C-alpha angles and dihedrals in degrees: 000000000000117000113235105184122066124218128232108274096029122129115238132180121224113235101179136046134026090313095055111149096023121124122229139178116239110239099171142014121208119168111295092350137072133197117227138188135186102188097242116052090012110036122189090258092060109031124180121243112227133182112241089233090061098058136067117222114228102190088228121121126216092240090059088061094046095254115146117241113283095252096044114107094241097056095103092053098045101039104064096055095047094046092049089051090050091050092052094049092047092050091050092052092049093049091051092055 
């Protein structure tokens, strides 16, 4: 059975909107919506609200990428680099297929 609700600290990819294709860390879950941050354009102090239907769950947690927990003070400095690295590796895999 496919899991439909993400957990705090999970990496998700936006599938709709101007930010389609970008990776974010889930910092909150509220009903059919989640709040996400990436540390650069969306810092932890100003997360983005996304509809669950507009994101793809990756089953990867932030700690697996070396990102500090969302409410740790160093989240905004560790998240952008790790998410950019994830994006590059994902794009390389897709271009090889």
